[in-house]
C-alpha positions as CSV (number, residue, x, y, z in Angstrom):
1,M,170.9,-67.1,132.2
2,I,169.1,-66.5,134.8
3,K,165.0,-66.1,134.0
4,I,163.2,-63.1,136.0
5,K,160.8,-65.1,136.8
6,N,163.3,-67.3,138.8
7,F,164.6,-64.3,140.4
8,P,163.7,-63.6,144.4
9,K,160.4,-61.8,144.6
10,H,161.4,-58.9,146.0
11,E,164.3,-58.3,143.1
12,R,162.4,-58.9,140.2
13,P,161.5,-55.2,139.1
14,R,157.6,-55.3,138.6
15,E,157.2,-56.9,142.2
16,K,159.8,-54.4,143.5
17,L,158.3,-50.8,142.4
18,I,154.8,-52.3,143.4
19,E,156.5,-53.0,147.2
20,K,159.0,-50.3,147.2
21,G,157.7,-47.7,144.1
22,P,159.7,-46.7,141.0
23,A,162.3,-44.0,142.9
24,N,163.9,-47.3,144.9
25,L,164.2,-48.8,141.4
26,R,167.7,-48.9,139.4
27,D,167.3,-47.6,136.0
28,N,168.2,-51.1,134.1
29,E,165.1,-52.3,136.5
30,L,163.0,-49.2,134.9
31,I,163.8,-49.8,131.4
32,A,163.2,-53.3,132.1
33,I,159.9,-52.7,133.1
34,L,159.2,-50.9,129.9
35,L,160.5,-53.5,127.8
36,G,158.5,-56.3,129.5
37,T,160.7,-58.8,128.5
38,G,164.3,-60.0,127.1
39,R,165.5,-62.0,124.1
40,A,167.1,-65.6,123.3
41,G,169.9,-65.5,125.6
42,K,169.3,-62.4,127.7
43,N,166.6,-61.7,129.9
44,V,165.4,-58.2,130.2
45,I,167.5,-56.6,132.6
46,D,170.6,-57.5,130.6
47,V,168.7,-56.3,127.7
48,A,168.3,-53.0,129.3
49,S,171.6,-52.9,131.0
50,E,172.9,-53.3,127.3
51,I,170.7,-49.7,126.2
52,L,172.3,-48.1,129.3
53,G,175.2,-49.0,128.3
54,K,174.9,-48.1,124.2
55,F,172.9,-44.9,125.1
56,P,174.0,-42.5,128.1
57,K,171.1,-42.2,130.1
58,K,170.8,-38.0,130.0
59,K,170.1,-39.1,126.2
60,L,167.4,-41.2,126.2
61,L,164.5,-38.6,126.2
62,S,166.2,-37.4,122.6
63,L,166.2,-41.2,121.1
64,G,164.6,-42.0,118.0
65,Y,162.6,-44.8,116.6
66,E,165.1,-46.0,114.1
67,E,167.8,-46.0,117.1
68,L,165.8,-47.8,119.5
69,S,164.3,-50.5,117.3
70,N,167.8,-51.6,115.7
71,V,168.7,-52.5,119.5
72,K,168.9,-56.4,119.6
73,G,165.9,-57.6,121.9
74,V,163.8,-54.5,121.2
75,G,162.5,-54.6,118.2
76,P,159.3,-52.2,116.9
77,G,157.2,-53.0,119.1
78,K,159.1,-52.1,122.5
79,A,160.9,-49.5,120.7
80,C,157.1,-48.0,120.5
81,S,156.1,-48.8,124.2
82,M,159.6,-46.9,125.1
83,L,159.3,-43.9,122.9
84,A,155.8,-43.1,124.1
85,A,157.2,-42.7,127.6
86,F,159.8,-40.7,126.9
87,E,157.8,-38.4,125.0
88,L,155.1,-38.7,128.0
89,T,158.3,-37.4,130.1
90,K,159.3,-34.8,128.1
91,R,155.9,-33.4,127.8
92,A,155.2,-33.2,131.9
93,L,159.3,-32.0,131.7
94,E,158.0,-28.8,129.5
95,A,155.0,-28.2,131.6
96,E,157.0,-27.9,134.7
97,D,159.9,-25.6,132.7
98,N,157.9,-23.4,131.8
99,N,158.3,-20.8,134.4
100,L,162.3,-21.6,134.7
101,P,164.3,-18.6,133.6
102,I,166.5,-18.7,130.2
103,I,169.8,-17.8,130.3
104,N,171.6,-17.4,127.1
105,N,174.5,-15.2,127.8
106,A,176.6,-13.4,130.7
107,K,173.7,-10.7,131.1
108,D,171.0,-13.0,131.7
109,A,173.0,-14.9,134.2
110,M,174.1,-11.9,136.3
111,A,170.4,-11.3,137.1
112,H,170.9,-14.7,139.2
113,L,174.7,-13.4,140.6
114,Q,174.2,-9.9,142.1
115,E,174.9,-11.2,145.8
116,L,178.7,-12.0,144.4
117,R,178.6,-8.5,143.3
118,N,179.8,-7.0,147.2
119,A,180.8,-10.2,149.1
120,K,183.9,-9.7,151.0
121,K,185.4,-13.4,150.2
122,E,185.6,-15.1,147.0
123,H,182.6,-17.1,146.0
124,S,182.7,-19.4,143.7
125,V,179.0,-20.3,142.3
126,V,177.6,-22.4,139.6
127,L,174.6,-22.4,137.7
128,Y,173.5,-25.3,136.1
129,L,170.9,-25.6,133.0
130,N,168.9,-27.9,131.1
131,A,169.4,-28.9,127.1
132,R,166.8,-25.5,127.0
133,N,168.6,-23.3,128.8
134,Q,166.6,-22.7,131.9
135,L,168.4,-22.4,134.9
136,V,167.5,-25.6,137.2
137,H,170.0,-25.6,140.0
138,K,172.2,-23.0,141.6
139,E,174.8,-23.6,144.0
140,T,177.6,-22.7,145.9
141,I,180.8,-24.8,145.4
142,S,183.4,-22.6,148.2
143,I,183.8,-19.4,149.5
144,G,187.6,-18.6,150.1
145,T,190.1,-16.1,151.4
146,L,190.1,-12.1,150.2
147,N,191.9,-13.3,146.8
148,E,191.8,-16.6,146.6
149,N,189.1,-19.1,145.9
150,L,189.9,-23.3,145.0
151,I,187.6,-25.3,143.2
152,H,187.9,-28.9,142.4
153,P,186.0,-30.2,139.4
154,R,184.0,-32.9,141.6
155,E,182.3,-30.3,143.7
156,V,181.5,-28.5,140.6
157,F,180.0,-31.7,138.5
158,K,178.7,-33.4,140.9
159,P,175.0,-31.1,141.4
160,A,175.4,-31.5,137.5
161,I,175.0,-35.1,137.3
162,D,172.6,-35.1,140.1
163,C,170.2,-32.6,138.3
164,L,170.8,-33.8,135.0
165,A,172.6,-30.1,134.2
166,A,173.4,-30.2,130.0
167,S,175.4,-27.9,130.9
168,I,176.7,-24.8,133.4
169,I,177.8,-21.2,134.1
170,I,180.4,-20.7,136.7
171,A,181.1,-17.4,138.2
172,H,183.3,-16.0,141.2
173,N,183.9,-12.5,142.7
174,H,187.1,-10.6,142.9
175,P,186.5,-8.5,146.0
176,S,189.5,-6.5,144.6
177,G,187.6,-4.9,142.2
178,D,189.9,-6.0,139.5
179,V,187.9,-7.8,136.7
180,E,190.8,-9.1,134.5
181,P,191.3,-12.9,135.2
182,S,194.5,-14.3,137.0
183,Q,196.7,-16.9,135.7
184,A,195.0,-19.1,137.9
185,D,191.8,-18.4,136.6
186,I,192.3,-19.0,133.8
187,E,194.3,-22.4,134.5
188,M,191.1,-23.5,136.5
189,T,188.7,-23.1,134.0
190,K,190.5,-24.8,131.2
191,K,190.6,-27.9,133.9
192,L,187.3,-27.5,134.3
193,V,186.5,-27.3,130.5
194,H,188.3,-31.0,130.2
195,A,186.5,-32.8,132.9
196,G,183.0,-30.9,131.3
197,K,183.9,-32.3,127.8
198,I,184.3,-36.0,129.6
199,L,181.3,-35.7,131.2
200,D,179.6,-34.4,127.8
201,I,178.6,-31.1,129.8
202,D,179.4,-27.9,128.6
203,I,180.4,-24.9,130.2
204,N,179.1,-22.0,128.6
205,D,181.1,-19.6,130.3
206,H,183.1,-18.5,133.8
207,I,182.3,-14.9,134.9
208,I,184.5,-12.5,136.9
209,I,182.4,-10.3,138.8
210,T,183.2,-7.0,140.8
211,N,181.4,-4.5,142.4
212,K,181.1,-2.4,139.0
213,E,181.2,-4.8,136.1
214,Y,181.5,-8.6,134.6
215,K,183.5,-10.2,132.3
216,G,183.2,-13.8,130.7
217,I,186.5,-15.6,130.2
218,L,185.8,-18.5,128.7
219,N,187.1,-17.1,125.1
220,L,190.8,-16.3,127.0
221,I,191.5,-20.0,127.0
């Protein structure tokens, strides 16, 4: 085990934060600063990496005292310090999120998808939601032809990972005016639902939109 004090100065988490700012630290380095010290046989970076291996990063803010304090090398004191930091983060996020729109169903989603009603080509748009079903990001994933628009899971889920979305709503328009899903629409939805389960990101709905109506098709798969 290499002790942190034996790291080159520019690689020590605290010194690196002071020199380059917190945005330039890796996840395990940020947690290492909260922990302060490691344990016998493991330096603080190793312990931080073990925490990230045990708990997905998007779940950290929801951890409880028992879960954290039972991690070898954490214990009561460090668990309290981490929980205090997590709680302050949650409160800051809540303060920022007060004005974000809430999307609980397809009707709510349509308020943010009106531009698809009269689009002449098929557009695929994804709404990215946080754990409170608040809209945190919207992105046009692809623009196709008059009657075809192919999207790949990586194009859908990369923004979800970047903005730490808990769930997504997919939407695309049918310029033909037919609101019924094609077999390709259904197969694509199945593929995206499967990918979402692997990433622990829920798909709340897939909405087909025409100039007169809309239809959620998630219940068809």
